[in-house]
N, C-alpha and C positions, 0 to 999 in steps of 0.2 A: 504494500500500500504506500501511497505518497503521503508524506508527513512534513510539516513545517520544520525547518532546521535553521540554526544560526551557529556561527563560530564567533565567539566573543573573546576579545582580549581584556584581561583583568589586571589591575594594578599598574596601568600605564595610560597616560593621556594621549599618546601618539597612535595607539591602536596596533602597534607591532612590537613593542618593547616590554610587554608584560608576559602573562601566561595565558595561552589560549585554552578555551574549553569548548567542546562540541556539545551542542544542546539540541536534543530532539524535543521540540515543544509539544507535539501531539503524541507523547508516548503512550497515552491511554486511549486514544481515539482521535477523530471519529473512526468508527469501524472497530475491528478487532484490536485489542491491546497487543503490544509486542511481547512475545515470549521471552523469558529470562535468558535462555540460551542465545537468542537473537540479539538481545542487548549486549551480552558479553562478547559476541562475535563482532558486532559493530564497533565496540570499544577497542578491540584488538586491531580492527581494520583502520580506524582513525589514527591509532598509534600516538595519541596525545596522552598527557599524564592523566587526564580524566575526560570522560564522556558521560553526559547526564540525560535522564529521561524524565520529563515533567508529566506527572500522572494526577488523576483526581485524588483529592485528600480522602483519607479514611477517618481522620480526626476532625470533628466539626469546627474546631478552633483554627484549623489550617486553611490557607488559600490553595495550596497544592502539595502534593507529595513528590519528593525528589529521590530518584535512585542514581547512585554515583558509581561508575565503573572505571577502573584502571585497565591497562592492557592485560592484567593478570588476575583481576578479581574485583569484588565490590567493597566499597567503603561505607561505614555508617555515617560519616560526616567528612567534609572537606571544605576549605574556605573559599578558594577561588572559584570552584564550581558552584558554590552557593551564590556568590555575587553575580557570576556570569549568567547563571540560570534565571535569577531574579530579573536581571537586565533583559534577557530574551523574553521572559514571560510578560514583563511590563510593556516592552516595545511591540509585542504582538497583540496587545489589547487586554492583557490581564488587569483586573481591578481588585485590589485588596479589600477585604471586608472591613478593616479598620485603618488606623493611621499608618501602621507598619505592615509590611508583608510578613506573613507567617509561613514558614516552610516546615513541612513534616519530613523527617528523615530518620535514619537509624538511631540517632542519639535523642530523638524526641522532636520537640518544636523549637525552631530557631527563628528569632526575629531579625528582620532586615529593614533598616531605616534608610530613607532617602534624604540626603543633605546636599542640595545644589546638584552639581554634576556627579557626585559620588554616592555609592551605596556602601553601607556598613552593616555587618552582622554582629549580634550580641554573642560574645565568646561563650561557648558552652562550658559547664564546669569540668574540671579535670577528673578523669576516671582513675588516674594513678598519678601520684606525686611523690616527692621525696628523693633522696640521693640514689643514684645508680650504683649497683654493687661494684666494688673495686675491680674484681676480675673481669666484669663486662667492660668497664672503662678501659682497662689495659688492652683488651681485645680491639675495641673501637679505635683508640688513639693509635695503635699500631697500624691499623688499616688507613687511618687518616694521614699517617706519616708525620705526626707531631710528637714532641717529647711529653712524657707524663707530667713533668713539672710545669708545663705551659698551661695546664688545665686549671682554671680558677674555680670551676664548679661543673658538676655533672648531675643533672636532675631529670626525673621523669616529668614530662609535661603532656601526658596522654589525654587527649580529649576526643577520642574516637580512633584516629590513627595513633599507633603506639609510639609516639615521639619521645625520644630522649634529647636533651640539649647539652652540648659540650661548649662551655664558655671559655674563650681564649682571651688574651690580654688586650686586643684591640681589633677594630674593624679592618685595619690594614692587614693584620696577621690572618684574619679569616679569608681574605681574598687571595692570600699567597698559598693556601693549602692545596695540595695536589693529591687527592686520595687514591688508594688502590680500590677501585669500586668493587670488583669481585670479592675482595677480602672482607668487605662490610657484610656480606651474606644477607641475612634477613633482618638486620638491624635497620630501624627507621631513625636516622640521625640528623639532628639539626646542629649547625654551628652558629655561635653567637659571639660577636665582639662589639664593644661599645666604643664610640668615638669621643675624644676629649673636647672637640669643638665642632662647629658647623651646623648646617641645617638638618643633617641626618644624624640621628642619635645612635643607631645600631646598624650593623651589617649582619645579614642572616644568609645561611646556605642550607640546603636540604638535600639529603641523599636517601633514596628508597629503592635500591636495586632489586630488593626482594619482590616488589610488585611491578617490576618492569620499567622503573623510572630512575635511571642512574643519578641524575641531578635535576631536581625540579626547579624551574625558573623562578617562580614566586609562589609562596606557600601560605595561604591564609590560616589553615589550621595550626601550623607550626608557630606562626607569629602570634596567634591567639593564645596558645599554650605558654609561649615565652612571656607575653604581656601579663598573663595571669600570675606567673611566677615572679616576674620583675616587680610588679606592683605589690604583691604580697610581702616581698622582702625589702621593699623600699629602695630598689635600685633604679627606678625609672620615674620620671615626672608623670603627671596625669595625662598629658598629651605629648606624643612624640611621633617621629617618622622613622621607619626602618627601610633600609635599602636591601634589595635582593636581586640576584641575576647578573651582577656585574662580571662575575667570573666566567660566564658563558655568553656574553654579548647582549644581555638584556639590561633594562634600567627600571626595574620594578620599584614602586614606592608604596609602602603600606602605612596607612594613617591610623594611629591608635589613640583612643580617648577613653578615659575612665571617668564616668559621670557620677561615681559614687554608688550607683546601683548596678550598672553593667559596664563591662569593658567592650567598647565598640571597635571593630577591626574593619577598615574600609579602604577603598581606593577607587580610581577612575575605571570605567568600563566602556567598551566601544565594540559595536558589531563590525566585524571585518568581512565575513561571508554570510550571505543570507539566501535562502532558497528552499528547496525541498529535497528529501531523501526517500528512496524506495526501500521500505522495510516492512 
């Protein structure tokens, strides 16, 4: 069947320097819904870090349900697909029931707020937090090619994807890292370094080879987990900008704001490809 489709760039104002997500807007109709194996096959075919399918909600509080696939499987939540899918849904005529868009997904209900040209999601709570076991840290830093004494912190920031974050001494050092991707195995690893000055507060990188994504260009879920941890430990101001993607030729910018009730993680979104797909 022919279904509406958009490929949306997220966390970039240029439309080509962020992270693209493929969005099948009519994932649940009209006509027959797409079978799960077809969703997975299409996600492998697009070969993007995520491909999403917008479906009718099953929770009456939600505006739509979102299923999120990587080339290697399904995720309960991911940040840039959340923003890109909300963008595609809104530009294709979707109208939220309330002031915010409410997305239903594997972690429950996620609120998405419109603020000028940007969309931002409310960071979901961490499913796992606390220090990463020393033996796991040793394994990961060996794959990253950094010395153990460079690690300022190693914390779980799992909010659906099982992220751990390794904090290094600076944003500049994060950009220098050249990991052995196969050696990372199934670990979902974020790198973080803070800048001492300038408009960008933090540099972030994300490695998830276990789900078919060696380095993700710009990662909303990881940035949300990092923001939750940084704010809880007093390491970040209530508003800041993180950069991601510079090591692989992107220029993503993630805008974080803690309003005292929610931590909002947002960025610019732009439709780059629009049309239909046969699924």
